[in-house]
DOKEKOL-385874 format. One record per residue (C-alpha): residue number from 1; residue in one letter; x, z negated, y negated. Coordinates in nm, 4 decimals, padded with zeros to 6 digits. Layout:
<n=NUM	res=A	X=X	Z=Z	Y=Y>
...
END
This chain:
<n=1	res=M	X=-02.4748	Z=-00.0812	Y=-00.0931>
<n=2	res=R	X=-02.4397	Z=00.2845	Y=-00.0037>
<n=3	res=V	X=-02.0815	Z=00.3980	Y=-00.0449>
<n=4	res=Y	X=-01.9181	Z=00.7365	Y=00.0022>
<n=5	res=H	X=-01.5824	Z=00.8772	Y=00.1090>
<n=6	res=G	X=-01.4884	Z=01.2299	Y=00.0048>
<n=7	res=S	X=-01.2447	Z=01.4200	Y=00.2263>
<n=8	res=Y	X=-01.1760	Z=01.7552	Y=00.3917>
<n=9	res=T	X=-01.3489	Z=01.6353	Y=00.7102>
<n=10	res=A	X=-01.6227	Z=01.3945	Y=00.8163>
<n=11	res=I	X=-01.5008	Z=01.0442	Y=00.9004>
<n=12	res=E	X=-01.6022	Z=00.9490	Y=01.2531>
<n=13	res=S	X=-01.3756	Z=00.6454	Y=01.2815>
<n=14	res=I	X=-01.1506	Z=00.4673	Y=01.0319>
<n=15	res=D	X=-00.7798	Z=00.4497	Y=01.1080>
<n=16	res=L	X=-00.5834	Z=00.2540	Y=00.8483>
<n=17	res=S	X=-00.2546	Z=00.3879	Y=00.9847>
<n=18	res=K	X=-00.3505	Z=00.7307	Y=00.8464>
<n=19	res=C	X=-00.4048	Z=00.5955	Y=00.4940>
<n=20	res=Q	X=-00.1447	Z=00.6735	Y=00.2305>
<n=21	res=P	X=00.0571	Z=00.3967	Y=00.0584>
<n=22	res=N	X=00.1181	Z=00.3503	Y=-00.3144>
<n=23	res=K	X=-00.2383	Z=00.4177	Y=-00.4255>
<n=24	res=D	X=-00.4162	Z=00.2252	Y=-00.7048>
<n=25	res=F	X=-00.4935	Z=-00.0747	Y=-00.4862>
<n=26	res=G	X=-00.2345	Z=-00.0061	Y=-00.2189>
<n=27	res=K	X=-00.2716	Z=00.1389	Y=00.1281>
<n=28	res=G	X=-00.6295	Z=00.1320	Y=00.2508>
<n=29	res=F	X=-00.9553	Z=00.3155	Y=00.3094>
<n=30	res=Y	X=-01.1207	Z=00.4044	Y=-00.0217>
<n=31	res=V	X=-01.4902	Z=00.4549	Y=-00.0954>
<n=32	res=T	X=-01.7073	Z=00.4681	Y=-00.4068>
<n=33	res=K	X=-02.0681	Z=00.3777	Y=-00.4830>
<n=34	res=L	X=-02.0917	Z=00.6967	Y=-00.6924>
<n=35	res=R	X=-02.1790	Z=00.9909	Y=-00.4701>
<n=36	res=K	X=-02.0968	Z=01.2473	Y=-00.7392>
<n=37	res=Q	X=-01.7450	Z=01.1050	Y=-00.7637>
<n=38	res=A	X=-01.7026	Z=01.1380	Y=-00.3859>
<n=39	res=E	X=-01.8320	Z=01.4966	Y=-00.3998>
<n=40	res=I	X=-01.5785	Z=01.5884	Y=-00.6686>
<n=41	res=W	X=-01.2943	Z=01.4410	Y=-00.4650>
<n=42	res=A	X=-01.4202	Z=01.6163	Y=-00.1488>
<n=43	res=D	X=-01.4093	Z=01.9494	Y=-00.3352>
<n=44	res=I	X=-01.0547	Z=01.8785	Y=-00.4549>
<n=45	res=I	X=-00.9111	Z=01.7717	Y=-00.1202>
<n=46	res=G	X=-01.1082	Z=02.0445	Y=00.0576>
<n=47	res=G	X=-00.9553	Z=02.3020	Y=-00.1742>
<n=48	res=I	X=-00.6065	Z=02.1703	Y=-00.1025>
<n=49	res=R	X=-00.6744	Z=02.2017	Y=00.2711>
<n=50	res=D	X=-00.8453	Z=02.5397	Y=00.2269>
<n=51	res=T	X=-01.1688	Z=02.4108	Y=00.3754>
<n=52	res=E	X=-01.5054	Z=02.2840	Y=00.2568>
<n=53	res=G	X=-01.5043	Z=01.9205	Y=00.1476>
<n=54	res=V	X=-01.7220	Z=01.6642	Y=00.3245>
<n=55	res=V	X=-01.8761	Z=01.3396	Y=00.1990>
<n=56	res=T	X=-01.9242	Z=01.0669	Y=00.4600>
<n=57	res=E	X=-02.1777	Z=00.7959	Y=00.3830>
<n=58	res=F	X=-02.1443	Z=00.4304	Y=00.4832>
<n=59	res=I	X=-02.3380	Z=00.1103	Y=00.4354>
<n=60	res=F	X=-02.1275	Z=-00.1688	Y=00.2847>
<n=61	res=Y	X=-02.2564	Z=-00.5232	Y=00.3251>
<n=62	res=E	X=-02.1849	Z=-00.6828	Y=-00.0108>
<n=63	res=R	X=-02.1916	Z=-01.0362	Y=00.1249>
<n=64	res=A	X=-01.8276	Z=-00.9626	Y=00.2091>
<n=65	res=F	X=-01.7493	Z=-01.0214	Y=-00.1591>
<n=66	res=T	X=-01.8508	Z=-01.3874	Y=-00.1296>
<n=67	res=D	X=-01.7611	Z=-01.4526	Y=00.2340>
<n=68	res=N	X=-01.4705	Z=-01.6954	Y=00.2661>
<n=69	res=K	X=-01.3409	Z=-01.4970	Y=00.5631>
<n=70	res=Y	X=-01.2217	Z=-01.2247	Y=00.3298>
<n=71	res=K	X=-00.9639	Z=-01.2307	Y=00.0546>
<n=72	res=V	X=-01.1266	Z=-01.0326	Y=-00.2250>
<n=73	res=L	X=-01.0104	Z=-00.9066	Y=-00.5637>
<n=74	res=R	X=-01.2590	Z=-00.7523	Y=-00.8066>
<n=75	res=F	X=-01.1971	Z=-00.5903	Y=-01.1449>
<n=76	res=E	X=-01.5187	Z=-00.5464	Y=-01.3418>
<n=77	res=D	X=-01.3525	Z=-00.3083	Y=-01.5856>
<n=78	res=Y	X=-01.0178	Z=-00.1833	Y=-01.7088>
<n=79	res=S	X=-00.8055	Z=-00.4799	Y=-01.8124>
<n=80	res=E	X=-00.4477	Z=-00.5945	Y=-01.8454>
<n=81	res=A	X=-00.4726	Z=-00.7535	Y=-01.4990>
<n=82	res=W	X=-00.6032	Z=-00.4235	Y=-01.3551>
<n=83	res=L	X=-00.3209	Z=-00.2264	Y=-01.5178>
<n=84	res=D	X=-00.0506	Z=-00.4624	Y=-01.3919>
<n=85	res=F	X=-00.1971	Z=-00.4521	Y=-01.0403>
<n=86	res=V	X=-00.2151	Z=-00.0711	Y=-01.0307>
<n=87	res=I	X=00.1436	Z=-00.0407	Y=-01.1551>
<n=88	res=L	X=00.2539	Z=-00.2879	Y=-00.8860>
<n=89	res=N	X=00.0885	Z=-00.0857	Y=-00.6083>
<n=90	res=R	X=00.1969	Z=00.2554	Y=-00.7366>
<n=91	res=N	X=00.5637	Z=00.1550	Y=-00.7416>
<n=92	res=R	X=00.7190	Z=00.4056	Y=-00.5001>
<n=93	res=E	X=01.0444	Z=00.2183	Y=-00.4541>
<n=94	res=S	X=00.8819	Z=00.0805	Y=-00.1400>
<n=95	res=T	X=00.5896	Z=00.1909	Y=00.0788>
<n=96	res=E	X=00.5251	Z=-00.1681	Y=00.1874>
<n=97	res=Q	X=00.1893	Z=-00.3192	Y=00.0919>
<n=98	res=K	X=00.2307	Z=-00.5244	Y=-00.2263>
<n=99	res=H	X=-00.0548	Z=-00.7706	Y=-00.1650>
<n=100	res=D	X=-00.2558	Z=-00.9388	Y=00.1121>
<n=101	res=Y	X=-00.6134	Z=-00.8748	Y=-00.0045>
<n=102	res=D	X=-00.8766	Z=-00.7536	Y=00.2416>
<n=103	res=I	X=-01.1067	Z=-00.5849	Y=-00.0113>
<n=104	res=I	X=-01.0456	Z=-00.4745	Y=-00.3702>
<n=105	res=E	X=-01.3005	Z=-00.3285	Y=-00.6120>
<n=106	res=G	X=-01.2463	Z=-00.1801	Y=-00.9561>
<n=107	res=P	X=-01.2082	Z=00.1328	Y=-01.1693>
<n=108	res=I	X=-00.9862	Z=00.4301	Y=-01.0855>
<n=109	res=A	X=-00.6622	Z=00.5510	Y=-01.2375>
<n=110	res=D	X=-00.7462	Z=00.9232	Y=-01.2412>
<n=111	res=D	X=-00.4949	Z=01.1973	Y=-01.3244>
<n=112	res=R	X=-00.5256	Z=01.1487	Y=-01.7002>
<n=113	res=I	X=-00.4864	Z=00.7729	Y=-01.6750>
<n=114	res=S	X=-00.1956	Z=00.8156	Y=-01.4343>
<n=115	res=R	X=-00.0157	Z=01.0259	Y=-01.6934>
<n=116	res=R	X=-00.0766	Z=00.7593	Y=-01.9561>
<n=117	res=I	X=00.0560	Z=00.4944	Y=-01.7171>
<n=118	res=D	X=00.3760	Z=00.6979	Y=-01.7018>
<n=119	res=D	X=00.3791	Z=00.7062	Y=-02.0832>
<n=120	res=Y	X=00.3333	Z=00.3304	Y=-02.0901>
<n=121	res=L	X=00.6172	Z=00.2769	Y=-01.8430>
<n=122	res=D	X=00.8338	Z=00.5083	Y=-02.0534>
<n=123	res=R	X=00.7372	Z=00.2987	Y=-02.3574>
<n=124	res=K	X=00.5694	Z=00.5932	Y=-02.5278>
<n=125	res=V	X=00.2512	Z=00.3908	Y=-02.5727>
<n=126	res=S	X=00.1994	Z=00.0157	Y=-02.6056>
<n=127	res=K	X=-00.0025	Z=-00.1819	Y=-02.3538>
<n=128	res=Q	X=-00.2516	Z=-00.2774	Y=-02.6254>
<n=129	res=D	X=-00.3079	Z=00.0854	Y=-02.7313>
<n=130	res=F	X=-00.3336	Z=00.1996	Y=-02.3699>
<n=131	res=L	X=-00.5947	Z=-00.0648	Y=-02.2856>
<n=132	res=E	X=-00.7903	Z=00.0365	Y=-02.5955>
<n=133	res=E	X=-00.7919	Z=00.3985	Y=-02.4717>
<n=134	res=L	X=-00.9255	Z=00.2889	Y=-02.1335>
<n=135	res=K	X=-01.2394	Z=00.1441	Y=-02.2934>
<n=136	res=H	X=-01.3553	Z=00.5001	Y=-02.3612>
<n=137	res=N	X=-01.2975	Z=00.6361	Y=-02.0117>
<n=138	res=E	X=-01.5924	Z=00.7664	Y=-01.8101>
<n=139	res=D	X=-01.7571	Z=00.5312	Y=-01.5615>
<n=140	res=N	X=-01.5995	Z=00.5420	Y=-01.2182>
<n=141	res=H	X=-01.5665	Z=00.3121	Y=-00.9209>
<n=142	res=Q	X=-01.3713	Z=00.2488	Y=-00.6043>
<n=143	res=I	X=-01.3495	Z=-00.0065	Y=-00.3253>
<n=144	res=C	X=-01.0370	Z=-00.0271	Y=-00.1115>
<n=145	res=F	X=-01.0497	Z=-00.1813	Y=00.2351>
<n=146	res=C	X=-00.6948	Z=-00.2870	Y=00.3134>
<n=147	res=T	X=-00.7106	Z=-00.4790	Y=00.6430>
<n=148	res=L	X=-00.8995	Z=-00.4706	Y=00.9706>
<n=149	res=N	X=-01.0858	Z=-00.7921	Y=00.8820>
<n=150	res=W	X=-01.3520	Z=-00.6037	Y=00.6866>
<n=151	res=L	X=-01.4530	Z=-00.3473	Y=00.9513>
<n=152	res=Q	X=-01.7766	Z=-00.5235	Y=01.0426>
<n=153	res=M	X=-01.8861	Z=-00.5023	Y=00.6791>
<n=154	res=L	X=-01.8700	Z=-00.1220	Y=00.6645>
<n=155	res=E	X=-02.0619	Z=00.1005	Y=00.9020>
<n=156	res=K	X=-02.2234	Z=00.4404	Y=00.9223>
<n=157	res=P	X=-02.6017	Z=00.4299	Y=00.8877>
<n=158	res=D	X=-02.8088	Z=00.4201	Y=01.2061>
<n=159	res=T	X=-02.9911	Z=00.7543	Y=01.2062>
<n=160	res=K	X=-03.3405	Z=00.6224	Y=01.2825>
<n=161	res=F	X=-03.3076	Z=00.3217	Y=01.0531>
<n=162	res=S	X=-03.1489	Z=00.5400	Y=00.7850>
<n=163	res=R	X=-03.4504	Z=00.7738	Y=00.7883>
<n=164	res=L	X=-03.6784	Z=00.4738	Y=00.7452>
<n=165	res=I	X=-03.4746	Z=00.3522	Y=00.4482>
<n=166	res=T	X=-03.4838	Z=00.7032	Y=00.3001>
<n=167	res=D	X=-03.8635	Z=00.7144	Y=00.3325>
<n=168	res=I	X=-03.8830	Z=00.3913	Y=00.1330>
<n=169	res=S	X=-03.6143	Z=00.4870	Y=-00.1170>
<n=170	res=E	X=-03.7564	Z=00.8222	Y=-00.2248>
<n=171	res=P	X=-04.0791	Z=00.6938	Y=-00.3877>
<n=172	res=V	X=-03.8914	Z=00.3991	Y=-00.5391>
<n=173	res=I	X=-03.6437	Z=00.6348	Y=-00.7053>
<n=174	res=E	X=-03.9224	Z=00.8701	Y=-00.8177>
<n=175	res=N	X=-04.1031	Z=00.5818	Y=-00.9875>
<n=176	res=L	X=-03.7846	Z=00.4669	Y=-01.1574>
<n=177	res=M	X=-03.7413	Z=00.8175	Y=-01.2956>
<n=178	res=T	X=-04.0974	Z=00.8226	Y=-01.4298>
<n=179	res=E	X=-04.1148	Z=00.4710	Y=-01.5735>
<n=180	res=L	X=-03.7672	Z=00.4661	Y=-01.7283>
<n=181	res=D	X=-03.7570	Z=00.8362	Y=-01.8181>
<n=182	res=I	X=-03.4198	Z=00.8906	Y=-01.6487>
<n=183	res=D	X=-03.2856	Z=01.1630	Y=-01.4224>
<n=184	res=E	X=-03.2684	Z=01.1402	Y=-01.0440>
<n=185	res=E	X=-02.8948	Z=01.0706	Y=-01.0290>
<n=186	res=K	X=-02.9188	Z=00.7716	Y=-01.2630>
<n=187	res=A	X=-03.2280	Z=00.6362	Y=-01.0871>
<n=188	res=A	X=-03.0622	Z=00.6707	Y=-00.7457>
<n=189	res=D	X=-02.7468	Z=00.4940	Y=-00.8642>
<n=190	res=M	X=-02.9578	Z=00.2155	Y=-01.0145>
<n=191	res=F	X=-03.1451	Z=00.1605	Y=-00.6871>
<n=192	res=Y	X=-02.8598	Z=00.2098	Y=-00.4408>
<n=193	res=N	X=-02.6377	Z=-00.0318	Y=-00.6334>
<n=194	res=S	X=-02.9037	Z=-00.3019	Y=-00.6588>
<n=195	res=S	X=-02.9241	Z=-00.6246	Y=-00.4586>
<n=196	res=V	X=-03.2680	Z=-00.5099	Y=-00.3416>
<n=197	res=F	X=-03.1189	Z=-00.2070	Y=-00.1683>
<n=198	res=S	X=-02.8464	Z=-00.4237	Y=-00.0143>
<n=199	res=E	X=-03.1143	Z=-00.6459	Y=00.1373>
<n=200	res=L	X=-03.3176	Z=-00.3432	Y=00.2437>
<n=201	res=S	X=-03.0157	Z=-00.1958	Y=00.4240>
<n=202	res=E	X=-02.9691	Z=-00.5014	Y=00.6429>
<n=203	res=K	X=-03.2095	Z=-00.5083	Y=00.9375>
<n=204	res=S	X=-03.1868	Z=-00.8855	Y=00.9623>
<n=205	res=T	X=-03.3697	Z=-00.9299	Y=00.6284>
<n=206	res=E	X=-03.6677	Z=-00.7279	Y=00.7624>
<n=207	res=L	X=-03.7331	Z=-00.6117	Y=00.4081>
<n=208	res=Y	X=-03.7822	Z=-00.2628	Y=00.5475>
<n=209	res=K	X=-04.1111	Z=-00.3825	Y=00.6994>
<n=210	res=K	X=-04.2656	Z=-00.4164	Y=00.3544>
<n=211	res=S	X=-04.4287	Z=-00.1304	Y=00.1649>
<n=212	res=W	X=-04.2285	Z=00.0687	Y=-00.0858>
<n=213	res=Q	X=-04.4633	Z=-00.0611	Y=-00.3559>
<n=214	res=E	X=-04.3677	Z=-00.4228	Y=-00.2817>
<n=215	res=I	X=-04.0008	Z=-00.3309	Y=-00.2772>
<n=216	res=Y	X=-04.0370	Z=-00.1454	Y=-00.6059>
<n=217	res=E	X=-04.2024	Z=-00.4449	Y=-00.7751>
<n=218	res=N	X=-03.9241	Z=-00.6673	Y=-00.6435>
<n=219	res=L	X=-03.6673	Z=-00.4231	Y=-00.7812>
<n=220	res=K	X=-03.8251	Z=-00.4271	Y=-01.1279>
<n=221	res=I	X=-03.8093	Z=-00.8056	Y=-01.1352>
<n=222	res=K	X=-03.4396	Z=-00.8008	Y=-01.0378>
<n=223	res=L	X=-03.3568	Z=-00.5322	Y=-01.2948>
<n=224	res=K	X=-03.5141	Z=-00.7366	Y=-01.5749>
<n=225	res=K	X=-03.2765	Z=-01.0208	Y=-01.4913>
END
């Protein structure tokens, strides 16, 4: 999976000690599979720092989600469990990490949701009503890497290999746009977030040795499932 980190500078190396505590999923390095979301955040943080924002791209090996070496927590959508977990981590009475997970995936508590969390904590809105509101929030996504255990599962693309993957990806995305009558952003998200792209991104699978047409047919089969 291609993931992105928006900041005021390019990320050359990841240093967890520089990460801020009391975020949605605690202290950790955050990325998203949605490039547009990373671009928006890069613009925001760049503006705060009076500089141009930068999006750094990484390859995340999704087998980490099912590898027993990692303690993983995943929220498919907004839920009561998600809300309770975010409130736990955002509690500023202590900067200590509130959990021992390696990797956490789920939706974001943006500024609007953060304000409603405050309303919920102040008992201005019930949990049931708040969770109902969340169902109508725009799609978003984040993954938080909280410990050093996961480092081998996240890496910057090899330039030569990345160009090869791009050469395969472009016609695949173009054909998705044509056949499904969707725009480039939606087609790219569909492909980059697919299991086919995850396999393509790992050299060991040697999927990159096949033609883009074969990969595209494989993708269509997976999407139908």
